[in-house]
N, C-alpha and C positions, 0 to 999 in steps of 0.2 A: 503493500500500501503505501504512494506516493504521499508526503507531506509536502500540501501547497504553497505552504510562505517559502518552500526552494524555489519556485518558480515564478510569486508571487511581484509581478512590476510593482515600481515605485507609485505610489497614489500621486503624487505631481506630474508625473509620465506621461498619464493616460487623461486626454483630452477631454472637452464636459459637451462637446460637440455629439449630433447621430451619429452611428456607426451602424458597423458590423463587426461581431467577433467571434472567433474561433476557439477552442479547446481542441490542443492535438495530443495525441498519447506519447509512448517513447518510441514508438516505431513510426511515428509521425502522421501517423492516420488521425485523420476531423474525424472528434469523436461528440463534437457537441458545436450545435451554430446558433448563434442568434444575435438579436437587432435591440439595437436603446435608443432612446430621445437623448442621454446624457450615460454616455460610457463608462465616466468616471462613477459614477452614481452605483452601475449597474455589477461595473465588475469587482469594486470593493466587495460591495455585496455576496460575492462568491468566497470571499478571503476571512469571512467574520466568522466566529466559533462554531468549530465544524459540525459539534453538539447541537446548532441550534438549526441547521439543515435539514429541508426535506430528503428523507433516505435516500431518493434518486439523485438529487442534488450532491450531496458526501459521495457517492459511491465515485460521480462523474469526477470532482474537482480531484480526489485523492487519486480517479485514475489516468487523469491528464498529465503531462510532464511540462506542457508552455501553455501560452497564449496568445494571441494576436490578435489585431484588430484594424479596420479602414474605416476612414471615416470619410463623409459622406456629405452634400450638400441639404438635402432634407432630408422628412421622416420615409416619404414616400420612398425614397430613392432606395433607402433603407430597408422599408420590407421589400423591394424589388431584389437587392442581393441576396438579401436572406431567404429568399424561396430559390435564388438561383442557386445558391451553393447548396442548400440543404438539396435537391432534385442532381448536380453535382457530386457530391460526398458520399450522400448519404449516411449520414452521422449517427454513432449509436445511440444517442442520446437522445438524440430530439424521434418525437411522437411522430410517427408516422403512420396516416391513414391508406390503413389496406381493406379492401371489404371484407368482411365479416363472414361472405361465404363469394361462392361463384357464380355471377346472376347472367340467366341467360337472354341473349340479346336477338333480334332481327336482323338478321345481314342481309344487302343486298349488293352483289359486287357489282357494281357499277361499272371495276376495270376492265371486265370480260367484252369480246366480241355481242356474247348472250348472257345477257345478267341473270343470275337466279337467286332465288331466296332462302335460304335454311337459317336454322337457330345455330348461333354462335355463343360460344366464352372463351375469354381470351383477352388476348393486347388488343387493339385495336389494328385494322390493316389499311394502307394505304390505300384509296381508291373504293374504298368498301363503305357504305353507307349502314349507317347501326338507328336504331328504334329500340326503345326501352330502358333501360333495363326492365325487362319482367319478372313476375314476383315465381312465375314456375315456365318450365317449358312447357307443358303443356296447351297455356294461355295461349301459347306466338303459335303453336301447332292449329289450334283451334280458329284464331283468327285466318291464317292464311289459310286454310280450308274452308271459310265460309266466303273470302275477297277473291282466289281462284275462279272461282265462276263468272265473279263481275271482270277479274282482271286474269287472264290462264295464262303468267309467267311460269316461266321454268322455275322449277323447288328440285330436280336432279343434279346430281352428283355429275362430275366430269367423265368422269369412265360410265356412268348407265347413258350418259348423254351420245357420247363417243360411241359406244355397241350401237345404239339404235341408229345413227348416224348412218353407220358402217351395214346394217342390216337394210335400213330404207324403211324401218316400220319404227311407227310412234309406242309407248308406253301404253300403259292404262288407262292414265289419267288423261293424254292423248283421245286416246277413241272415245271419254266421257265431257272432252271438252270443258275441263279443267286445268289443260295446258294449251298452250299455240301451237306446240310441235315444232317449233324450229329446228329442230332435230331433221324433220323429212321437207321442209322446205314451204310449211304451211305458211309461214310469215317471215317475210326476210329479216335481216339482221335491225333493220331501222323502225320496222313495223314491230318488232317484240320490245326495241328498247320507247317506244312508244308506252305499250302497255306499262313496262315497268317504271316506268314513266309516272304515268299517272295512278300506279298504286301506290309508290312512294307520293305523293303529292295530295293521296288520298288520307294516308297515315300523318301525313304533316297536319292536316288540321283542316283539309278545305273539303270540305263535308259537303255544308250545306250546298253551295255553288256546283260541284256535280250531280249529287240531287237531285237538283229544281233543273240541272240539264237533261240528264238522265227523264225527270218526269214529263219534263215536254219533248222528249225524244221519243215519251211509247203514245202521248196524247197525239201527235201524227202520226203514226204508225196505227192506230186505232183511227183516228179521220180517213188515212187511204185503205183500209180493211185490210190493214197486215197485221191479223191478229195472233199470228203465232211469234212477229217480232216484239210487239207489246207484252204479249205474256212473259215474254224471256225476259223485256226489260221489267215489267212488275218484280218479276223474280229478284234479278238482281236488285235492284230497291229496296227489297225486303232484305235482304241479305246482307246488302252494305247498313240496313239500321239498325240489322242483331250486333253485327260488332259495334257499330259506334254505342249500344245499351251495354257492353263489356267495360265501356269506360263511364266511370259515372259521375255528373256534374259534380262536383263539388263547391265552385265558385260559380253563383249565376251570372255575374259580369264578365263572364272571360278571360279574366284575370291569367295573365302569365307571371309566375313565380315562381322559385323554391322557398320551402317552407324545413326548418332546420329547427328538429329540438334535440334535450342531453336529457338525459340518467344515469346516475351513477355513486360513488360512493366516495370512500377514501383512496382507493389504489385504482380505480377504475372508471370509464364514464363509456357510457353506446350513445353515439350519436346515429340521428333517423335523418335521411332527407325526402322528401316526397314532391315531385318536379311534376308542378303544374303547368301544362300549356293548354290556352283559349277553354281554361274554367275546368279541364278534367285532370284527372291525376292519369299520368305517364309514363311514368318510373318510381319506384321506389330504389333507397340506397342505405346500408346499416354498415358500420364499424364499433369495434368494440376496442376501448385502447387502454393504456396504461395512463394516470394521471401524473405529468412531470415534475408536478409542484403541487402546493397547495394553493396554485391559482383559482380564479372565479371561473364563472361559465362563461364570462365574458372574455375570457382570456383563452380557453379552448374553441370558443367561437371565433377567435380571429386567427387562430392557428390552423383552423379547418380550412376556413375561407380562403386563407392564405393559398394552402397546398392546392384545395379542391379544385378550386377554382385556374390559378397557375396552369396545373396539370389539362383540366380541360383546352384550354386555349391554345398550349404545345402542340395536342392534338391536332386541333383544327387547322393548325400553322403547315404543316406535316402532312394532312390529308383531304385528298380534292372530295368535297360532298357537294361539288356542283356550284353554282352563282349564289341558288335562293338557300338558308341555312335557317328557314323557320320552321324545319320539321324539331328544331328544338334547340332554341341557341347554347350556347357554352355557358353565356354569362346572363339571365334574365333580366329586367328593367326589376325586380323587387325581388328582394331574399329578406323572409319572415327569418328571425331567431329569435331563444327565449332572453335574451341580451344582449347589450350593443357591447362592445370592446373599450378599451381605453380609448383605440386609436380608432374611431367608428370613421371619423372623416375622413383620416389618410388610406382607409381600407376604401370607402365609397370612391373616393379618388381615382385610386389606382384601378379598381372594375369598371368604372366609367371608362377608362383610358383601353384596356386591354378591350370592350364594347365598344367602343367608339361610340357611345351616348350614354345618358343620365342612370345611374345607378342606385336605388338605393337601400339601406337598410333599416329593417325597421322591427317593431317589435308588436306584435299584432294586441289590442285592447277589447275589440269587441266583436259581434255578429258573425259571420260566416269563415273569416279566415283565423280567428278566435277557438272557435268549434274547430277548425280544422290544427291548425295547431295543438289542441288538445289531444288532438286523434294520432297526429307523431309523435304528440309527448310520450302517449301512452304504447304505442309500437316499440317506443327507442325501451320504454321500462320493459316490454315483454322482454327485447333481444337483448338485457342485461342479465336478466333471471334464467333465460335457456342457457345465454354465456358462459354462462355461471355452473349451471347443471352438468353443461357439458363438458366444461375443460378444466371442474375443478377434479376428477381423478387424474387428467394425464395431465394438466401440470405436477401435483404432488406428485406423481410416476415420476416426473422426467428430474424431478430436484432428487427426490431417493437415488434414482439412478447416478446422476454426478456426483451426489456426495457417497452414494456406496463407491465409485468408482477412484474418488482422491483417499477416500481412507484405505482402499482393499491394494493400492498403488503406491502409496505412503507420498501422493503429490503434493505440495506446496499450498494446491489451490483447486478446486473444481474445475476438471477440465472443458468449460465452457468453447471451448472449438477443437473436434476433430477430425483428424484426415485421416483416410483409411486406402489405402492405394491395393489393389486386386492385379494379374497377371492372367491372360486369354490370347490361348495358340490351340492350333491343331497338327501335333505331331512336330511342332519345331518351326511350322509356316505362321507367316501370319500373325508374330508377335506384335502385341500391341498392349498396353496397360492404361487401368483407370486411374483417376483420384479424385474422390469425392470427397466433400466437406459438410459436417454435420452442427451448426451454431447453436445452444443453447438446448441441446436435444434433437436439436430438428434438422432436417435436410438441406440447405442454400446452394440451391441447383444454381445460381448463378456462376458460383466458384467452382463448378466440376468441371475438372478436364481432362483429356485423355492423351495418351502419347502413343507413338510409331515408335517400338525401341530398334536402336543400331547399332547394337555391338553383333557380331557376329553369331550363329548356332550353330551348329552342326547338323547336317539334313537329317531327316526325321526324329529329331530330338529339341529341348530347350533347356537352357539355362535360368531355371527362374528366379536364380540366386542371382546371377548378374542383374538380370533384369529390374528385380528392386532397387538393388545398385544405382542402376544406373537413373528411373524414375529418381531416386531420392538425392540421389545428386543435382539433377536437371530440376528438381522443385529448389532445393533448398538454396542453390547457387546464386539463383537473385533473390534468396532472402539475403544473403551472405552481400552482394552488392550494395543494396539500400541499408542494410545497417550501417555500411561504413560511411554514408555520407554524412557530411558534419552534424550535428542538432540545432534544431532553431531556436532562434534566438526571441527572448520575449520583447514582447514592444510593438510600436506601430510600426504598420507595411504600409507606405503610399499602393498604391489601387492602379498606377500607372509603373511601377518599380517590380524589374526582375523577380522571380521569387521560384523556388526551385522547381524543377518536375514533382510532381505530384508521384509516392511510390502508391505501383497497383493494386489494389484490395486484394488482389492473391498475393501479393509480396509479404504480409506479416506472419509471423511462424503461429502453430496452433501450440494447443496445450498438450495436446496427445498424434502423437503418429503412432498410425496400427497397420500393420501387414498382415495379410492373409498369408499365412505359414507360422513353420516353427522356429526351432529355434537358429537353423541355418540364413532362412529371410530374415529373424530379426537381428542377428548377427551382423549382417552386413549392410542394412538398413544403419545398425550402429557403428559401426563402423565406417562408416561415409559421415555420418554427421559430427564423428569426431574430428575427422580428416581435414572437414572445412571450420571446426574452432568451435562450432553450435551444441553450446550447454544448456538450454533453455528448454529443451522440448523434450519429452519423453516417448519412449519408442517400448511398443507391444507387439505380441503378434497372437493370434486369434487362427489355433489350427481347426480344422472343421473335423477329423478323426472323432476325439471327445470334445472338443469345443474349449480347450486348455487354454489358458495365457501364456504365453511365454515373456518371460522380461530381459534384459541381456546380463551378462553374467550368472547368471541363475540355473544350477545343470539339471535341477525338474522345475515343470509346470506351475503352475497355481490351478487349484481348481476352483469355479468358483460355484454356489450350488445352483441348481440345477433352476430353483425359484429366484434366482437373484435377479433385480431390475438391472443391475449393470452390466449381465451377463445376457440380457436381450437388447440392450441398448447397442451394445457391441455386436452382437449378432444382426440387429437391424444395420447397422453401421456397412460392417463386411458383406453382407447379403446386398446391399446397393451397388456399393462399390463393384462388386461382382455383377449383380446385369448390366450396370452402365459399362463394362469391360468387355462384356459379348455383344450388346448389342453392338460398338462398335466394332467389334473383329468380325463380325459376321456381315457388317456390311460391306468392309472390306473383303473379304474372303469371295462372298457373292459376285464385287464384281469381277475382282481376279478368275475367278472360275469359267463366270460366264464369255469374257473375251479372250480369254487366253488361246481358242482352238481359232483365233485369225491372227494369231500372231503367229510374225514372218512372212505374212503374205505381201508379195511384192508389192510395191505401192499403198500400201493401207496404213498408216499411220496411227496414231491414238486417235486424233478426231476423226477421222473417217472410218474410224473401227464403230469410236461411239455412236454416232451417225446410223452406221447399218444396222447398228443392237438397239436405237431407240426405236428407229422407224417401224421394224421388221417384229419388236417387242421381243424375241426370243433368235437365240440359234437354231432353233429347231425349225422355227416359222423362217429366218431366211436360208435355209437350205433346201427348204422347197420353192423357192422361190423363183419365176424363171429367171433367165438373163435378162430379159425387158425391163423386169421388175426388180432387179438390182441394180440397173444402168441407168435407174430414174432415181436414185437418191441423189440426192443436193452432192456435186463432188467425188461422186461414184462413173469413170466411162466404162465403156462398153469391154476395152484390155485387164480395166483392173476387175470388174464383175465378172470377166473369164478365169482371170487370176482367183478368187474368190469362189465361186462355181469348182472349181478343182482341187482346192484347197476343200474346202467341206465334203468335194465327195471322196474323198480319201480318209476320211475321220469314222469312228466309230457313231453311231447314233446321238444324240446329244436329248436326253427328257425334256419334255414341256416344263416341268417344275424347275422348282430349286436346284442348284446340282447336289448330287447323290453327296449324303450326312458322311461324316468320318466313321471310321470304326469305333464302336463302343468303346468309351474309358478312352480316347484317343485325344477329345474335346475336354477341358476343363468344367463337368457339369453343365454340360449345351441345354440340360433339360430345363435350367431356372427362365421362368417367362421376362419376357422383355415386352418393355412398356413405353414409355415416354424417355426418353435417352434425356432426357433432363438440355441444359444449356452448356454446355461446354466446349471452348475452343482445344483445336490439336498443338501441342507440344510440343 
């Protein structure tokens, strides 16, 4: 635990101007960012009697090793700079508002030639228009099911669309007129896009205008005795009205606003937001976060508004949602909150600048808005209660597991950051490794890494010990390089001054480094750390056979009880590393085996080989293709096509499916289920 007095700047050296400050730890990682109207007053409060500080603040100042600040001209500039730094550094001690669950949205892929509608969860993407979020995925499907009879837009996946295009036959939705069947040419790309745009306009709130137009068309059709078309329009209007009824009118004056409510205790706070557009609730979102200090509800509102709307505007700046964004302005004209923050005027000015027009923060006092706010507040209270019921056991278990690991391994502190490495190969070929990261007992997928092993292994076998040593050396060489950099000096830093490059978030060391294996693998990793002079990282190995825990220097393994929470956590970490390694290994092996049969064909390099396999889908289909079909692939002439045909005729038949699996036992437990490989870079 660091002593804050060791890096406390002289009070007279701190300016009294508004500005933004950063606390850094001993590894130069930014752990907290804050803003202040008076930097001297605010920073001095952190160095008061440590026992009087909020527990989270006390932990922050004792973890930090330096503090620095930047002076700005106005409080609005401080607000903007604070948000930018929080987004850039992702400080550990700043409250981060992440959804308490993954809300489904209705996505429309306007970036495709034939846009499609589908239910989506996850980060937003460029060129895709989103509606929601909705409380349930079935609500989206019901809405789409009702509206596709009026707006028969495509809802199928790319694979289904391509298949029906090849067989020149529409799917069931095309036969029942719930899809305009662009796959078979019933409508061209321009006509289909008009259908999709009308669908988006309807969800954007232009409902009355569209219904009035359809009613006029229905009347005209009836007068012209075209009763079939009039009946179809009547049914379409009914479908549109039923879709509208699913969104209750909560504000009769057609107000567009966001309603924010809080519910919390001394430790946590639940934040709920209802997005009201044209008087109807179009979406709902929720968060449950820790309280950062003893601040008021107004302080929580200020933090939330800054992060939430800043992130929304960042998204709109990078995603093409069309010239008309009335479907859901990122920042509405009115934001209803339970309590105004102390810097409400600065927040309004900042939000108005982002929106381009006046934005007001208000506390609802009476009428429909007050009633709606009370509904949102009840939802916030319910979300907090559900969160406590759902997370109490899990939080207690993770805390117990980390504490048990600390006691069992005789560590100085609980291993809040655990990294685990695993090797995957088939009989010594395509040797790869994975490194996964757990923080506070939970996976941190943004820090995952995979490695292609560079050392030479003999044919038919692999040296796992050497692979572990190589991965360990490559992972910690970066850490040692950053550790050798000069430490920061407390004091003022000008915004224009040259500052050292920020160390990557993966460059600071773990508390516990786990290898998948027994004594040889553990000793190899420990030897590399000794060679690099790294002494603040504990190393252990987890062997699969009896789940023994191996510690460097011990002749016998440590056996943890079967019901040990510490053992369960280590197993989760090891299994995640194993899954991530196998996923990467399979992708490499599949690509190599698919294209290996075409190696050595004269005039066929990597680019043309990839083009051939991509065009036909597999080597088996390529073998069945004629010379004319092969020569029609861009970049493939008749001479090269003959060479390809000749090479394939000399080879044994290749199955249509994935290449034949390796013999049993050749691949390290390849039966482990694979899932999302996480977000990892190839080191």
